[in-house]
C-alpha positions as CSV (number, residue, x, y, z in Angstrom):
1,M,184.9,134.6,180.0
2,I,188.6,133.4,180.1
3,R,189.9,136.7,178.5
4,A,187.7,138.8,180.9
5,K,189.0,136.9,183.9
6,I,192.6,137.2,182.8
7,R,192.2,141.0,182.4
8,Q,190.4,141.3,185.7
9,D,193.1,139.4,187.6
10,Q,195.8,141.0,185.5
11,V,197.3,137.7,184.6
12,P,200.1,137.9,182.0
13,M,199.5,135.2,179.4
14,Q,200.5,134.8,175.7
15,D,197.8,134.4,173.0
16,D,198.5,130.7,172.6
17,D,198.1,130.2,176.3
18,V,194.8,132.1,176.4
19,A,193.5,130.1,173.4
20,L,194.3,126.8,175.1
21,C,192.5,127.8,178.3
22,E,189.5,129.0,176.2
23,R,189.2,125.7,174.4
24,V,189.3,123.9,177.7
25,F,186.8,126.3,179.2
26,Y,184.2,126.1,176.4
27,G,184.7,122.3,176.1
28,L,184.0,121.8,179.8
29,C,181.1,124.3,179.8
30,A,179.4,122.3,177.0
31,K,180.2,118.9,178.5
32,R,179.1,119.8,182.1
33,G,176.2,121.9,181.0
34,I,177.5,125.0,182.9
35,D,175.3,127.9,182.1
36,T,175.2,130.2,185.2
37,E,177.6,133.2,185.4
38,D,178.9,132.1,188.8
39,Q,179.7,128.6,187.6
40,R,181.4,129.9,184.5
41,E,183.5,132.4,186.5
42,E,184.5,129.7,189.0
43,L,185.5,127.3,186.2
44,A,187.5,130.1,184.4
45,S,189.4,130.9,187.6
46,S,190.2,127.3,188.3
47,I,191.5,126.7,184.8
48,I,193.7,129.8,184.8
49,H,195.0,128.9,188.3
50,A,195.9,125.3,187.2
51,Y,197.5,126.6,184.1
52,Q,199.6,129.1,186.0
53,H,200.7,126.4,188.4
54,G,202.1,124.1,185.6
55,V,199.2,122.2,184.1
56,R,199.8,123.2,180.5
57,D,198.5,120.2,178.6
58,E,195.0,120.6,177.2
59,G,194.0,117.0,177.8
60,T,195.2,117.1,181.3
61,L,193.3,120.3,182.1
62,M,190.1,118.7,180.6
63,R,190.5,115.6,182.8
64,L,191.4,117.7,185.9
65,F,188.0,119.5,185.8
66,D,185.9,116.8,184.2
């Protein structure tokens, strides 16, 4: 979902950046029980947005959306 959202929004990110966002995304989906496409897309967009605006620490991203 993260990679698809990045491609769709044409967001330039390095592989390490994408991997970090994916770990946060999948971790939060499992923790929060997110299973609908709309919820997953909203979470992916939020994580990418926060990352682009300076929240680059994995733990901080997890806490931000927990």
